[in-house]
C-alpha positions as CSV (number, residue, x, y, z in Angstrom):
1,M,17.6,-7.1,-13.6
2,L,14.7,-7.7,-15.9
3,I,12.8,-4.4,-15.5
4,V,13.9,-1.0,-14.7
5,A,12.0,-0.6,-11.6
6,G,13.3,-3.8,-9.6
7,H,16.2,-5.2,-7.9
8,P,19.3,-4.9,-10.3
9,Y,20.0,-8.7,-10.0
10,A,16.7,-9.9,-11.0
11,L,17.7,-10.7,-14.5
12,Q,20.7,-12.9,-13.8
13,A,18.5,-14.8,-11.1
14,L,15.6,-15.3,-13.6
15,L,18.1,-16.9,-16.1
16,L,20.1,-18.8,-13.3
17,S,16.2,-20.0,-12.4
18,P,14.0,-21.1,-15.0
19,S,11.5,-22.3,-12.7
20,I,11.3,-18.7,-11.5
21,L,11.0,-17.7,-15.3
22,C,7.9,-20.3,-15.9
23,A,6.6,-19.2,-12.6
24,C,6.5,-15.4,-13.8
25,L,4.7,-16.5,-17.1
26,S,1.8,-18.3,-15.3
27,K,-0.8,-16.7,-14.5
28,S,-0.8,-18.5,-10.6
29,Y,2.1,-16.4,-10.3
30,M,0.1,-13.2,-10.2
31,E,-2.4,-14.8,-8.0
32,T,-0.1,-15.4,-5.3
33,K,-0.1,-13.3,-2.1
34,C,3.7,-12.4,-2.1
35,Y,6.6,-12.3,-4.0
36,P,10.2,-12.9,-3.0
37,N,13.3,-10.8,-3.4
38,L,15.4,-12.8,-5.6
39,I,18.8,-11.9,-3.8
40,T,17.7,-11.9,0.0
41,S,15.1,-14.2,0.0
42,K,13.1,-11.7,1.8
43,V,9.5,-11.8,1.5
44,Y,7.6,-8.7,0.8
45,P,3.7,-9.0,1.2
46,M,1.2,-7.7,-1.4
47,S,-2.5,-7.6,-1.1
48,K,-4.3,-10.0,-3.2
49,P,-4.7,-8.5,-7.1
50,Y,-8.3,-7.9,-8.0
51,Y,-8.9,-8.1,-11.7
52,E,-11.9,-5.5,-13.6
53,N,-12.7,-6.8,-16.9
54,G,-9.3,-8.3,-17.3
55,A,-7.5,-5.2,-16.0
56,L,-5.4,-5.9,-12.8
57,L,-6.0,-4.2,-9.8
58,Q,-3.0,-4.8,-7.6
59,G,-1.1,-3.7,-4.5
60,E,-1.0,-2.1,-1.2
61,R,-3.3,1.0,-2.8
62,S,-5.7,-1.3,-4.5
63,T,-8.1,-2.0,-2.2
64,I,-11.6,-3.1,-2.4
65,G,-12.9,0.0,-0.7
66,K,-10.7,2.0,-3.0
67,Q,-12.2,0.0,-6.3
68,S,-15.7,0.8,-5.2
69,K,-14.8,4.6,-4.9
70,M,-13.8,4.4,-8.3
71,H,-16.8,2.7,-9.5
72,R,-18.9,5.1,-8.0
73,G,-17.0,7.4,-10.6
74,D,-15.7,10.0,-7.8
75,Q,-12.4,9.9,-10.1
76,S,-13.8,12.2,-12.6
77,A,-12.2,14.7,-14.7
78,D,-12.4,17.0,-12.2
79,F,-10.7,14.5,-9.4
80,M,-8.0,13.8,-11.6
81,Q,-7.4,17.4,-12.3
82,A,-7.1,18.5,-9.2
83,E,-4.7,15.5,-8.3
84,F,-2.7,16.4,-10.8
85,D,-2.5,20.1,-10.4
86,K,-1.5,19.3,-6.5
87,L,1.4,17.2,-7.5
88,A,2.8,18.7,-10.9
89,D,5.1,20.8,-8.8
90,A,6.6,18.0,-7.4
91,Y,6.2,15.7,-10.4
92,Y,9.6,15.6,-11.8
93,D,11.6,15.0,-8.5
94,Q,9.3,12.4,-7.0
95,H,9.6,10.6,-10.6
96,K,13.2,10.8,-10.5
97,S,13.5,9.5,-6.7
98,N,11.1,6.7,-7.9
99,I,13.1,5.5,-11.1
100,A,16.5,6.1,-8.8
101,I,17.2,2.2,-8.6
102,T,17.4,2.0,-12.5
103,G,20.5,4.1,-12.8
104,E,18.4,6.4,-15.1
105,L,17.4,10.0,-15.4
106,P,13.3,10.5,-16.1
107,E,14.8,11.6,-19.2
108,Y,16.6,8.5,-20.4
109,F,12.6,6.8,-20.2
110,A,11.0,9.9,-22.0
111,E,13.6,10.0,-25.0
112,Y,13.2,6.0,-25.1
113,K,9.7,6.3,-25.7
114,I,9.9,8.9,-28.6
115,A,12.8,7.0,-30.3
116,G,10.6,3.9,-30.3
117,L,7.9,6.0,-31.8
118,A,10.0,7.3,-34.4
119,D,11.1,3.9,-35.5
120,L,7.7,2.4,-35.8
121,V,6.6,5.7,-37.8
122,K,9.5,5.3,-40.0
123,K,9.2,1.1,-40.3
124,L,5.5,1.6,-40.7
125,N,6.1,4.4,-43.9
126,M,3.6,6.9,-41.6
127,H,3.2,10.5,-42.2
128,A,3.8,12.6,-39.2
129,G,2.7,16.3,-39.9
130,N,0.7,16.5,-36.7
131,I,1.3,14.6,-33.4
132,L,-0.6,15.2,-30.4
133,D,0.7,14.1,-26.9
134,F,-2.5,12.7,-24.8
135,G,-1.7,13.5,-21.3
136,S,1.7,15.6,-21.7
137,G,1.8,16.2,-18.0
138,I,4.9,18.6,-17.1
139,G,6.3,17.8,-20.5
140,N,8.9,15.5,-20.0
141,S,8.3,14.3,-24.2
142,V,8.8,17.7,-25.5
143,P,12.7,17.8,-26.3
144,Y,12.5,14.3,-27.7
145,F,9.2,15.3,-29.9
146,R,11.6,18.1,-31.1
147,K,14.6,16.0,-31.8
148,Y,12.9,13.0,-33.8
149,F,9.9,14.9,-35.5
150,A,11.5,18.3,-35.8
151,S,9.3,19.2,-38.8
152,S,5.8,18.1,-37.2
153,T,3.5,20.0,-35.4
154,M,3.2,19.5,-31.9
155,R,0.4,19.3,-29.7
156,C,0.1,18.8,-25.8
157,T,-3.3,18.5,-24.1
158,D,-3.2,17.7,-20.2
159,V,-6.2,17.7,-17.9
160,S,-4.0,19.3,-15.4
161,A,-3.8,23.4,-16.1
162,R,-0.7,23.7,-14.0
163,S,1.0,20.7,-15.4
164,I,0.7,22.6,-18.8
165,E,1.9,25.7,-17.0
166,I,5.0,24.5,-16.1
167,A,5.4,22.7,-19.5
168,K,5.2,26.1,-21.2
169,T,7.9,27.1,-18.5
170,R,10.4,24.6,-18.6
171,F,10.8,24.6,-22.4
172,G,8.8,27.3,-24.6
173,G,8.8,26.9,-27.9
174,N,6.1,26.4,-30.8
175,E,4.3,23.3,-29.2
176,E,0.0,24.0,-28.9
177,Y,-0.8,23.2,-25.8
178,A,-4.7,22.6,-24.7
179,L,-6.6,21.7,-21.3
180,I,-9.0,19.1,-21.6
181,E,-12.0,19.6,-20.4
182,N,-15.9,18.3,-20.3
183,S,-14.5,14.6,-21.0
184,R,-13.6,15.7,-25.1
185,L,-10.2,16.6,-26.7
186,P,-10.4,20.2,-27.8
187,F,-9.1,19.2,-31.4
188,D,-10.9,18.7,-34.9
189,D,-12.3,15.3,-36.2
190,A,-9.6,13.7,-38.2
191,S,-7.0,16.4,-37.6
192,Q,-4.2,14.1,-36.0
193,D,-1.7,12.0,-38.3
194,I,-0.4,10.1,-34.5
195,V,-1.9,9.9,-31.4
196,F,0.6,9.3,-28.5
197,S,0.2,8.8,-24.8
198,A,3.0,7.7,-22.5
199,C,1.6,5.8,-19.0
200,V,-1.4,7.8,-18.9
201,F,-4.1,5.3,-19.0
202,H,-3.2,3.8,-15.9
203,H,-4.9,6.9,-14.0
204,I,-7.8,6.8,-15.9
205,P,-10.9,4.6,-14.3
206,H,-10.9,1.8,-16.3
207,Q,-14.3,2.1,-17.3
208,E,-13.8,5.5,-19.2
209,H,-10.8,3.6,-21.2
210,Q,-13.4,3.3,-24.0
211,H,-14.5,6.7,-24.2
212,W,-11.1,7.9,-24.5
213,L,-9.6,5.8,-27.1
214,H,-13.1,6.9,-29.1
215,E,-12.0,10.2,-28.6
216,L,-8.5,9.4,-29.7
217,K,-9.7,7.8,-32.7
218,R,-12.5,10.4,-33.3
219,I,-9.4,13.1,-33.7
220,A,-7.2,11.1,-35.8
221,L,-6.8,10.8,-39.8
222,P,-7.8,7.5,-41.5
223,R,-4.8,5.6,-41.5
224,G,-3.3,7.5,-38.5
225,L,-1.2,5.5,-35.9
226,L,-2.3,5.2,-32.0
227,V,0.8,4.6,-29.7
228,I,0.6,4.2,-26.1
229,Y,3.1,3.4,-23.5
230,E,1.7,1.7,-20.4
231,H,3.6,-0.1,-17.3
232,N,3.1,-3.8,-17.3
233,P,1.3,-5.4,-14.4
234,L,2.8,-8.8,-15.2
235,N,6.2,-7.6,-13.9
236,P,5.9,-7.7,-9.9
237,L,8.4,-5.6,-9.5
238,T,6.9,-2.9,-11.8
239,V,3.7,-3.4,-9.5
240,R,6.2,-3.1,-6.6
241,A,7.6,0.3,-8.0
242,V,4.2,2.0,-8.8
243,N,2.9,0.9,-5.4
244,S,5.8,2.9,-3.9
245,C,4.9,5.8,-6.0
246,P,3.2,8.7,-4.4
247,L,2.5,9.8,-8.5
248,D,0.7,6.6,-8.7
249,E,-1.8,6.6,-5.7
250,N,-4.8,6.5,-7.5
251,A,-3.5,4.0,-10.3
252,H,-4.7,0.9,-11.9
253,L,-2.6,-0.9,-14.1
254,I,-3.6,-2.6,-17.2
255,Q,-2.6,-5.8,-18.8
256,G,-1.5,-5.2,-22.4
257,K,-3.5,-8.1,-23.6
258,T,-6.9,-6.1,-21.8
259,L,-5.9,-3.0,-23.4
260,R,-5.4,-4.3,-26.9
261,N,-9.0,-5.7,-26.8
262,R,-10.7,-2.5,-25.7
263,V,-8.5,-0.9,-28.7
264,L,-9.9,-3.0,-31.0
265,E,-13.4,-3.2,-29.6
266,V,-13.3,0.9,-30.2
267,G,-12.8,0.2,-34.0
268,W,-9.0,0.6,-34.1
269,E,-7.1,-2.1,-36.3
270,Q,-3.6,-3.6,-36.3
271,A,-3.5,-3.3,-32.8
272,A,0.1,-4.9,-31.4
273,V,1.6,-5.4,-28.0
274,D,5.5,-5.1,-28.0
275,Y,6.9,-5.5,-24.5
276,C,10.1,-3.0,-23.3
277,L,12.6,-1.8,-20.9
278,F,14.4,-4.7,-19.8
279,F,17.9,-3.6,-18.6
280,P,18.9,-1.1,-16.1
281,S,22.1,1.1,-17.0
282,F,24.4,-1.2,-15.4
283,L,23.4,-3.6,-17.8
284,S,23.3,-1.1,-21.1
285,R,25.0,-2.9,-23.2
286,L,22.3,-5.6,-23.8
287,R,19.7,-3.2,-24.7
288,P,20.3,-3.9,-28.2
289,L,18.5,-7.9,-27.2
290,E,15.4,-5.7,-26.7
291,N,14.3,-5.8,-30.2
292,K,14.4,-9.6,-29.9
293,L,12.8,-9.5,-26.7
294,H,9.4,-7.8,-27.4
295,W,7.0,-10.8,-27.6
296,L,8.3,-11.2,-23.7
297,A,5.5,-10.3,-21.3
298,L,8.2,-9.4,-18.7
299,G,9.4,-6.1,-19.6
300,A,8.6,-3.2,-17.3
301,Q,6.3,-1.4,-19.8
302,Y,4.7,-2.2,-23.1
303,R,4.0,-0.1,-26.3
304,L,0.3,-0.9,-27.8
305,S,0.5,0.3,-31.5
306,A,-2.8,0.2,-33.8
307,I,-4.1,1.9,-36.9
308,R,-7.4,3.9,-37.8
309,P,-9.3,2.4,-40.5
310,S,-10.1,4.2,-43.5
């Protein structure tokens, strides 16, 4: 399996078939209307992928009609708040069910991201006194921020009041929680050493990405660190997993290079994309190899990092 959200033998199939690997790396592969299950040879139809300023809008839910709805601005902050308030109570169980094929629980993926953030902070010799989790949801990352950043002041923010309530109930503690309202983050300028976001931007209408990247830059300290994890739409099995997840009904995935360009356009510097999450549980012995595969645009997700200029 090459990604966490796909068939468990996809990796071996890709390694045995260079032609399939080359096809995966080509744009023409992403423009096909179907993709083969690499074991059964059954064909799964998919709707034609669409692009919005370089962002992939793909899958059964990404129809032209829904794109038009997004363009009209119906998915405002109020819409997102209502949507995630509605999903909050069932979020953990639905997420757990959606990733069951990987052999891992949601906790594995939450810790993976925070451990990766800690490694990056150490590598860059960054200060981590104040950390913001943008789109913190029901708090899945909270235990791992406590584990890897025990001395940091942790702030969690989300558009969903119900999600924040659940996070507080699940984990208690000294974290500071704040509701996002009026399209503005409730924090002072230049107040955060690290701004972090895990699989949030595909829920935000793409035309609003630059606004929120500006907001994150506004609250970051000079030389502060931005880290965003996102699903990788260049992996068709990830796309299929997102299409089958009720939590992602209105999701529009975005390519790493496109998000990197948007980050640079709003004034962040040293933006880099690293691909990750290549191996499922039964291939866990191969996970140390991921440090050598960050360049390969076939991981289930990617990590974008950038620095706010001085």
